[in-house]
C-alpha positions as a Markdown table, in Angstrom:
| # | Residue | x | y | z |
|---|---|---|---|---|
| 1 | Met | 51.1 | -5.2 | 8.3 |
| 2 | Pro | 48.2 | -5.5 | 5.2 |
| 3 | Pro | 46.0 | -2.8 | 5.2 |
| 4 | Lys | 42.8 | -2.6 | 7.1 |
| 5 | Lys | 39.8 | -3.7 | 5.3 |
| 6 | Glu | 37.3 | -0.7 | 4.9 |
| 7 | Glu | 33.9 | -1.4 | 6.2 |
| 8 | Thr | 31.0 | -1.7 | 4.2 |
| 9 | Thr | 27.2 | -0.8 | 5.6 |
| 10 | Glu | 24.4 | -2.6 | 3.3 |
| 11 | Arg | 22.0 | 0.4 | 2.7 |
| 12 | Leu | 18.2 | -0.5 | 3.9 |
| 13 | Gly | 15.7 | -0.3 | 1.1 |
| 14 | Ala | 11.8 | 0.8 | 1.5 |
| 15 | Trp | 11.1 | -2.3 | 2.9 |
| 16 | Ala | 12.8 | -1.2 | 5.9 |
| 17 | Leu | 9.9 | 1.2 | 7.0 |
| 18 | Gly | 6.5 | -0.7 | 8.6 |
| 19 | Arg | 5.7 | -3.2 | 10.4 |
| 20 | Phe | 7.2 | -6.9 | 9.4 |
| 21 | Ser | 4.0 | -9.1 | 9.2 |
| 22 | Asn | 2.6 | -11.6 | 6.6 |
| 23 | Arg | -0.5 | -10.0 | 7.7 |
| 24 | Leu | -1.2 | -6.2 | 6.0 |
| 25 | Lys | -3.5 | -4.1 | 5.2 |
| 26 | Val | -3.9 | -1.4 | 2.5 |
| 27 | Gly | -6.2 | 1.6 | 3.0 |
| 28 | Ile | -8.0 | 3.8 | 0.3 |
| 29 | Val | -7.6 | 7.4 | 0.5 |
| 30 | Gly | -9.0 | 10.8 | -1.0 |
| 31 | Leu | -11.2 | 13.2 | -0.5 |
| 32 | Pro | -14.7 | 12.9 | -0.2 |
| 33 | Asn | -16.7 | 12.1 | -3.4 |
| 34 | Val | -13.7 | 10.9 | -5.4 |
| 35 | Gly | -14.8 | 7.4 | -5.9 |
| 36 | Lys | -13.2 | 5.5 | -2.8 |
| 37 | Ser | -16.7 | 3.0 | -1.8 |
| 38 | Thr | -17.1 | 2.7 | -5.4 |
| 39 | Leu | -13.5 | 1.2 | -6.0 |
| 40 | Tyr | -13.7 | -0.6 | -2.6 |
| 41 | Asn | -17.0 | -2.6 | -3.4 |
| 42 | Thr | -15.6 | -3.2 | -7.1 |
| 43 | Leu | -11.9 | -4.7 | -5.5 |
| 44 | Thr | -13.9 | -6.3 | -2.7 |
| 45 | Lys | -17.1 | -7.3 | -4.5 |
| 46 | Cys | -19.2 | -5.7 | -1.6 |
| 47 | Ala | -22.0 | -3.4 | -1.3 |
| 48 | Ile | -21.3 | -0.8 | 1.2 |
| 49 | Pro | -23.1 | 2.5 | 0.6 |
| 50 | Ala | -21.0 | 4.6 | -2.1 |
| 51 | Glu | -23.3 | 7.6 | -1.8 |
| 52 | Asn | -23.4 | 11.3 | -3.6 |
| 53 | Phe | -22.5 | 13.3 | 0.1 |
| 54 | Pro | -19.3 | 13.9 | 1.6 |
| 55 | Phe | -19.0 | 11.2 | 5.1 |
| 56 | Cys | -21.2 | 8.2 | 3.4 |
| 57 | Thr | -18.4 | 6.1 | 4.8 |
| 58 | Ile | -17.6 | 7.0 | 9.0 |
| 59 | Asp | -16.1 | 4.3 | 10.1 |
| 60 | Pro | -13.7 | 2.0 | 8.1 |
| 61 | Asn | -14.7 | -1.3 | 6.2 |
| 62 | Glu | -12.0 | -3.7 | 5.1 |
| 63 | Thr | -12.1 | -7.0 | 3.3 |
| 64 | Arg | -9.6 | -9.6 | 2.2 |
| 65 | Val | -9.4 | -9.7 | -1.4 |
| 66 | Asn | -7.1 | -12.7 | -3.1 |
| 67 | Val | -4.4 | -11.5 | -5.1 |
| 68 | Pro | -4.6 | -12.7 | -8.8 |
| 69 | Asp | -1.3 | -14.3 | -10.5 |
| 70 | Glu | -1.7 | -16.6 | -13.6 |
| 71 | Arg | 1.5 | -18.3 | -12.7 |
| 72 | Phe | 0.1 | -19.3 | -9.4 |
| 73 | Asp | -2.9 | -20.5 | -11.4 |
| 74 | Trp | -0.4 | -22.2 | -14.3 |
| 75 | Leu | 1.5 | -24.3 | -11.0 |
| 76 | Val | -2.3 | -25.1 | -9.7 |
| 77 | Lys | -3.5 | -26.5 | -13.2 |
| 78 | Thr | 0.2 | -28.4 | -13.7 |
| 79 | Tyr | 0.6 | -29.9 | -10.0 |
| 80 | Thr | -3.5 | -30.6 | -8.9 |
| 81 | Pro | -4.8 | -33.0 | -11.5 |
| 82 | Gln | -8.4 | -32.6 | -11.5 |
| 83 | Ala | -8.6 | -36.5 | -11.0 |
| 84 | Pro | -11.4 | -38.5 | -8.3 |
| 85 | Asp | -8.4 | -39.8 | -6.7 |
| 86 | Ser | -5.9 | -36.5 | -6.1 |
| 87 | His | -4.2 | -35.8 | -2.9 |
| 88 | Cys | -5.1 | -32.2 | -3.3 |
| 89 | Lys | -8.5 | -31.0 | -2.1 |
| 90 | Ser | -7.9 | -27.2 | -0.7 |
| 91 | Ile | -6.3 | -24.2 | -2.6 |
| 92 | Val | -5.2 | -21.2 | -0.9 |
| 93 | His | -4.4 | -18.0 | -2.5 |
| 94 | Pro | -2.4 | -15.4 | -1.1 |
| 95 | Trp | -4.6 | -12.5 | -0.1 |
| 96 | Leu | -4.5 | -8.4 | 0.5 |
| 97 | Glu | -6.6 | -6.6 | 3.1 |
| 98 | Ile | -8.0 | -3.4 | 1.7 |
| 99 | Cys | -9.7 | -1.2 | 4.0 |
| 100 | Asp | -12.0 | 2.0 | 3.2 |
| 101 | Ile | -10.7 | 5.1 | 4.8 |
| 102 | Ala | -13.5 | 7.7 | 5.1 |
| 103 | Gly | -12.9 | 11.3 | 3.3 |
| 104 | Leu | -10.7 | 13.6 | 4.1 |
| 105 | Val | -10.8 | 17.2 | 3.8 |
| 106 | Lys | -8.7 | 19.9 | 4.3 |
| 107 | Gly | -7.8 | 20.8 | 8.0 |
| 108 | Ala | -7.7 | 17.1 | 9.1 |
| 109 | Ala | -5.0 | 17.1 | 11.1 |
| 110 | Gln | -6.5 | 20.2 | 13.2 |
| 111 | Gly | -9.4 | 17.9 | 13.3 |
| 112 | Ala | -12.1 | 19.3 | 10.4 |
| 113 | Gly | -14.7 | 16.7 | 9.4 |
| 114 | Leu | -13.8 | 14.2 | 12.0 |
| 115 | Gly | -10.5 | 14.5 | 10.6 |
| 116 | Asn | -8.2 | 12.7 | 13.1 |
| 117 | Ala | -10.5 | 9.6 | 13.6 |
| 118 | Phe | -10.1 | 9.3 | 10.4 |
| 119 | Leu | -5.8 | 9.7 | 10.2 |
| 120 | Ser | -5.5 | 7.7 | 12.7 |
| 121 | His | -7.5 | 5.0 | 10.4 |
| 122 | Ile | -4.9 | 5.9 | 8.1 |
| 123 | Arg | -2.6 | 5.1 | 10.8 |
| 124 | Ala | -3.4 | 1.3 | 11.2 |
| 125 | Val | -2.8 | 0.5 | 7.8 |
| 126 | Asp | 0.4 | -0.1 | 6.1 |
| 127 | Gly | 0.0 | 1.0 | 2.4 |
| 128 | Ile | -2.2 | 3.8 | 1.1 |
| 129 | Met | -3.9 | 4.2 | -1.6 |
| 130 | His | -4.2 | 7.7 | -3.1 |
| 131 | Val | -7.7 | 7.7 | -5.2 |
| 132 | Leu | -7.6 | 11.1 | -7.2 |
| 133 | Arg | -11.1 | 12.1 | -9.0 |
| 134 | Ala | -10.2 | 12.8 | -12.8 |
| 135 | Phe | -13.7 | 13.5 | -14.2 |
| 136 | Glu | -16.2 | 15.7 | -14.3 |
| 137 | Asp | -19.8 | 15.1 | -13.3 |
| 138 | Pro | -22.1 | 17.6 | -12.4 |
| 139 | Asp | -24.3 | 15.5 | -10.5 |
| 140 | Ile | -21.4 | 14.4 | -8.1 |
| 141 | Val | -20.6 | 17.1 | -5.6 |
| 142 | His | -16.8 | 18.2 | -5.0 |
| 143 | Val | -16.2 | 19.3 | -1.2 |
| 144 | Glu | -13.6 | 21.9 | -3.3 |
| 145 | Asp | -16.2 | 22.8 | -6.0 |
| 146 | Lys | -13.9 | 21.9 | -8.8 |
| 147 | Val | -12.2 | 18.6 | -10.0 |
| 148 | Asp | -8.3 | 19.6 | -9.5 |
| 149 | Pro | -6.6 | 16.2 | -8.7 |
| 150 | Ile | -3.3 | 18.4 | -8.1 |
| 151 | Arg | -4.9 | 20.1 | -5.4 |
| 152 | Asp | -6.4 | 17.3 | -4.1 |
| 153 | Ile | -3.7 | 15.4 | -3.4 |
| 154 | Glu | -2.2 | 18.3 | -2.5 |
| 155 | Ile | -4.6 | 18.9 | 0.4 |
| 156 | Ile | -4.2 | 15.2 | 1.4 |
| 157 | Thr | -0.1 | 14.8 | 1.4 |
| 158 | Ala | -0.2 | 18.5 | 3.7 |
| 159 | Glu | -2.3 | 16.7 | 6.3 |
| 160 | Leu | -0.7 | 13.6 | 6.8 |
| 161 | Arg | 2.5 | 15.5 | 7.1 |
| 162 | Glu | 0.8 | 17.7 | 9.8 |
| 163 | Lys | -0.2 | 14.8 | 11.8 |
| 164 | Asp | 3.2 | 13.3 | 11.6 |
| 165 | Lys | 4.8 | 16.5 | 12.8 |
| 166 | Ala | 2.6 | 16.4 | 15.6 |
| 167 | Lys | 3.8 | 13.3 | 16.2 |
| 168 | Ala | 6.6 | 14.3 | 16.1 |
| 169 | Asn | 6.7 | 17.0 | 18.3 |
| 170 | Ser | 5.1 | 14.9 | 20.9 |
| 171 | Asn | 8.0 | 12.4 | 20.7 |
| 172 | Ala | 10.5 | 15.5 | 21.0 |
| 173 | Ala | 9.2 | 16.9 | 23.9 |
| 174 | Thr | 7.6 | 14.1 | 26.2 |
| 175 | Lys | 10.8 | 12.3 | 25.9 |
| 176 | Lys | 13.6 | 14.3 | 26.4 |
| 177 | Glu | 15.5 | 11.1 | 28.3 |
| 178 | Trp | 16.0 | 9.9 | 25.5 |
| 179 | Gln | 18.2 | 11.9 | 23.2 |
| 180 | Ala | 18.6 | 9.4 | 20.6 |
| 181 | Glu | 14.8 | 9.7 | 20.1 |
| 182 | Val | 14.5 | 13.5 | 20.4 |
| 183 | Asp | 17.1 | 13.5 | 17.7 |
| 184 | Thr | 15.5 | 11.8 | 15.2 |
| 185 | Ala | 11.8 | 13.7 | 15.8 |
| 186 | Asn | 14.2 | 16.9 | 15.0 |
| 187 | Lys | 15.3 | 15.2 | 11.9 |
| 188 | Val | 11.7 | 14.1 | 11.4 |
| 189 | Leu | 10.6 | 17.5 | 11.5 |
| 190 | Gln | 13.2 | 19.3 | 9.4 |
| 191 | Trp | 12.2 | 16.9 | 6.6 |
| 192 | Leu | 8.4 | 17.5 | 6.9 |
| 193 | Ala | 9.2 | 20.9 | 7.2 |
| 194 | Glu | 10.8 | 20.9 | 3.9 |
| 195 | Gly | 7.8 | 19.1 | 2.3 |
| 196 | Lys | 9.3 | 15.9 | 2.0 |
| 197 | Glu | 7.5 | 12.7 | 2.8 |
| 198 | Val | 9.3 | 10.2 | 5.3 |
| 199 | Arg | 8.9 | 7.4 | 2.9 |
| 200 | Leu | 11.4 | 9.1 | 0.3 |
| 201 | Gly | 14.3 | 9.2 | 3.0 |
| 202 | Val | 15.1 | 5.6 | 2.6 |
| 203 | Gly | 16.1 | 3.5 | -0.7 |
| 204 | Val | 15.4 | 6.3 | -3.0 |
| 205 | Gly | 18.5 | 8.4 | -4.5 |
| 206 | Asp | 22.3 | 8.0 | -4.1 |
| 207 | Ala | 22.2 | 8.2 | -0.1 |
| 208 | Asp | 19.8 | 7.4 | 2.7 |
| 209 | Tyr | 18.7 | 10.6 | 5.2 |
| 210 | Trp | 17.7 | 7.9 | 8.0 |
| 211 | Thr | 20.2 | 6.1 | 10.0 |
| 212 | Thr | 19.1 | 2.6 | 11.1 |
| 213 | Lys | 18.5 | 4.1 | 14.4 |
| 214 | Asp | 16.1 | 6.2 | 12.9 |
| 215 | Ile | 14.3 | 3.9 | 11.3 |
| 216 | Gln | 13.7 | 1.7 | 15.0 |
| 217 | Phe | 11.9 | 5.1 | 16.1 |
| 218 | Leu | 10.4 | 5.6 | 12.5 |
| 219 | Asn | 8.4 | 2.0 | 12.9 |
| 220 | Asp | 7.5 | 2.5 | 16.5 |
| 221 | Trp | 5.8 | 5.8 | 15.5 |
| 222 | Met | 3.9 | 4.5 | 12.2 |
| 223 | Leu | 4.1 | 7.7 | 10.8 |
| 224 | Leu | 1.1 | 8.4 | 7.9 |
| 225 | Thr | 3.7 | 9.8 | 5.1 |
| 226 | Ala | 6.6 | 6.7 | 5.9 |
| 227 | Lys | 3.7 | 4.4 | 3.9 |
| 228 | Pro | 4.4 | 3.0 | 0.7 |
| 229 | Ala | 2.0 | 4.8 | -1.5 |
| 230 | Leu | 0.1 | 3.8 | -5.1 |
| 231 | Phe | -1.8 | 6.8 | -7.0 |
| 232 | Leu | -5.2 | 5.6 | -8.8 |
| 233 | Val | -7.0 | 8.1 | -10.8 |
| 234 | Asn | -10.3 | 7.4 | -11.6 |
| 235 | Leu | -11.6 | 8.3 | -15.2 |
| 236 | Ser | -14.4 | 8.7 | -17.1 |
| 237 | Glu | -16.1 | 6.0 | -19.2 |
| 238 | Glu | -14.7 | 8.0 | -22.4 |
| 239 | Asp | -11.5 | 9.0 | -20.8 |
| 240 | Tyr | -10.5 | 5.8 | -20.0 |
| 241 | Lys | -11.2 | 3.8 | -23.5 |
| 242 | Arg | -9.4 | 6.4 | -25.4 |
| 243 | Lys | -6.9 | 6.7 | -22.7 |
| 244 | Lys | -6.7 | 10.3 | -22.5 |
| 245 | Asn | -7.4 | 12.6 | -19.7 |
| 246 | Lys | -6.4 | 16.4 | -19.0 |
| 247 | Phe | -5.2 | 15.8 | -16.0 |
| 248 | Leu | -3.0 | 12.6 | -16.4 |
| 249 | Lys | 0.2 | 14.4 | -17.6 |
| 250 | Pro | -0.2 | 17.1 | -14.2 |
| 251 | Ile | -0.7 | 14.0 | -12.0 |
| 252 | His | 2.3 | 12.3 | -13.4 |
| 253 | Asp | 4.7 | 15.4 | -13.4 |
| 254 | Trp | 3.4 | 16.1 | -9.8 |
| 255 | Val | 4.3 | 12.8 | -8.7 |
| 256 | Gln | 7.6 | 12.5 | -10.0 |
| 257 | Ser | 8.6 | 15.3 | -8.6 |
| 258 | His | 7.2 | 14.1 | -5.5 |
| 259 | Gly | 9.7 | 10.7 | -5.1 |
| 260 | Gly | 7.8 | 8.9 | -7.6 |
| 261 | Gly | 5.3 | 6.2 | -7.1 |
| 262 | Thr | 3.1 | 3.8 | -9.6 |
| 263 | Ile | 0.0 | 5.8 | -11.0 |
| 264 | Ile | -2.9 | 3.5 | -12.5 |
| 265 | Pro | -5.7 | 5.4 | -14.4 |
| 266 | Tyr | -8.9 | 3.3 | -14.3 |
| 267 | Ser | -12.9 | 3.9 | -14.7 |
| 268 | Asp | -15.8 | 2.4 | -12.6 |
| 269 | Ser | -17.6 | 2.2 | -15.3 |
| 270 | Lys | -15.5 | 0.3 | -17.3 |
| 271 | Glu | -14.5 | -2.2 | -14.5 |
| 272 | Asn | -16.8 | -5.2 | -15.4 |
| 273 | Glu | -15.3 | -4.9 | -19.0 |
| 274 | Val | -12.3 | -6.3 | -20.1 |
| 275 | Pro | -9.4 | -5.8 | -19.7 |
| 276 | Ser | -9.7 | -3.9 | -16.0 |
| 277 | Ala | -7.4 | -2.5 | -14.0 |
| 278 | Leu | -8.2 | -4.5 | -10.5 |
| 279 | Pro | -6.3 | -6.8 | -11.4 |
| 280 | Lys | -3.4 | -4.7 | -12.1 |
| 281 | Ile | -4.3 | -2.4 | -8.9 |
| 282 | Ile | -4.4 | -5.4 | -6.3 |
| 283 | Lys | -0.6 | -7.2 | -7.3 |
| 284 | Thr | 0.6 | -3.7 | -7.4 |
| 285 | Ala | -1.0 | -3.2 | -3.7 |
| 286 | Phe | 0.4 | -6.4 | -2.6 |
| 287 | Ala | 3.8 | -5.8 | -4.1 |
| 288 | Met | 4.2 | -2.1 | -2.5 |
| 289 | Cys | 3.5 | -3.7 | 0.8 |
| 290 | His | 6.9 | -5.5 | -0.2 |
| 291 | Leu | 5.2 | -9.3 | 0.3 |
| 292 | Ile | 6.8 | -11.6 | -1.4 |
| 293 | Tyr | 5.5 | -15.6 | -1.3 |
| 294 | Tyr | 6.5 | -18.9 | -2.2 |
| 295 | Asp | 4.4 | -21.8 | -3.2 |
| 296 | Glu | 3.7 | -25.2 | -1.2 |
| 297 | Arg | 1.8 | -28.4 | -1.6 |
| 298 | Gly | 1.2 | -31.6 | 0.3 |
| 299 | Ser | 4.2 | -30.6 | 3.4 |
| 300 | Asp | 4.0 | -30.9 | 6.6 |
| 301 | Cys | 3.3 | -26.9 | 6.6 |
| 302 | Ala | 0.6 | -26.7 | 4.0 |
| 303 | Gly | -1.3 | -29.8 | 4.8 |
| 304 | Pro | -1.3 | -33.3 | 3.2 |
| 305 | Glu | -4.0 | -32.2 | 0.8 |
| 306 | Glu | -3.6 | -28.5 | 0.3 |
| 307 | Phe | -1.6 | -26.4 | -2.1 |
| 308 | Lys | -0.9 | -23.0 | -0.4 |
| 309 | Arg | 0.4 | -19.6 | -1.7 |
| 310 | Trp | 2.8 | -18.5 | 1.7 |
| 311 | Glu | 3.1 | -14.8 | 1.8 |
| 312 | Phe | 5.6 | -13.0 | 4.3 |
| 313 | Asp | 7.6 | -9.7 | 4.6 |
| 314 | Ala | 10.8 | -9.0 | 2.4 |
| 315 | Gly | 12.0 | -7.4 | 5.4 |
| 316 | Glu | 12.0 | -10.7 | 7.5 |
| 317 | Tyr | 14.4 | -13.6 | 7.4 |
| 318 | Ile | 12.5 | -16.8 | 6.5 |
| 319 | Thr | 13.5 | -20.1 | 7.2 |
| 320 | His | 11.7 | -22.9 | 5.5 |
| 321 | Arg | 11.1 | -26.3 | 6.3 |
| 322 | Gly | 9.8 | -28.7 | 4.4 |
| 323 | Asp | 9.2 | -33.0 | 4.5 |
| 324 | Thr | 11.1 | -35.1 | 2.5 |
| 325 | Glu | 7.8 | -35.1 | -0.1 |
| 326 | Ala | 8.2 | -30.9 | -0.3 |
| 327 | Ser | 11.8 | -31.0 | -1.9 |
| 328 | Ile | 11.7 | -29.6 | -5.1 |
| 329 | Phe | 12.0 | -25.8 | -5.1 |
| 330 | Phe | 12.0 | -23.3 | -7.7 |
| 331 | Ile | 12.2 | -19.3 | -8.3 |
| 332 | Val | 9.3 | -17.7 | -10.2 |
| 333 | Ser | 9.9 | -14.2 | -10.7 |
| 334 | Gly | 10.9 | -13.3 | -7.0 |
| 335 | Ser | 8.6 | -16.7 | -5.6 |
| 336 | Val | 9.9 | -19.7 | -4.5 |
| 337 | Ala | 7.9 | -22.6 | -5.3 |
| 338 | Cys | 7.9 | -25.8 | -3.5 |
| 339 | Met | 6.5 | -28.8 | -4.6 |
């Protein structure tokens, strides 16, 4: 008899964690007075209060922002001639929902500073943008009295882990009839006790810690540390201009030692000038949520007078059917463009 063929299991990627949807949103998270609401206003062109005192924001603010992409602009310009008889009258850009979440403080997982409510707001988003204050300003108070972004991110991530521990403990205690779920809850508790975030247990390193069954439970629980993370470093105007800051190296070292991630320096006072970090922040957040897209013009899906970029989750199985007019497909850096 021929030898039995070995069965190979395809590794899951980081896309496996989280809900599968094409309507995802990211939350701006950090301590009070680090620049979250100011960043939100700049990204969304809104004008929510951004005052110099803790908990200026209570209820989360949410706004959709267009995802900038020069390739999409080129496609629109090339295939939608601005002639009076042009059939394409509507252009639909891809978008991402941005959520401004109130500042967390030490002890938030135990309710400090309305922490339980704010942590529930984080549970409702699909990705986290950590804002780290790396500028000195005696006129802007710091809840910990001193600017130290490493201490700040340690506080935030510790509070997220504590909240996840409470969630895992509740599942292990109240659902004993489902042994598989209890086993996953115990794995989560052990993982968090080692100071690790849930998102680092799949698609990172040589082997995955979470099994497919584990991930089913993790996605049901919507754990805070399972969400993808982006690190935004808020610099002074001078430091942003000269591209130097004493905190950048320690922040880089901390991020690398905690699973890695994208770090984007920016400055609130510089974002009206060119070049701006804002397009990079939006595009990175979009990709962080494992959203991909394809472009379409003049089909039954997009509408006869519409040029549209459709977005969907990379973890979903997508079947696209266009009419006979929408029959030319090509790949643009991961997106499928249909004309």
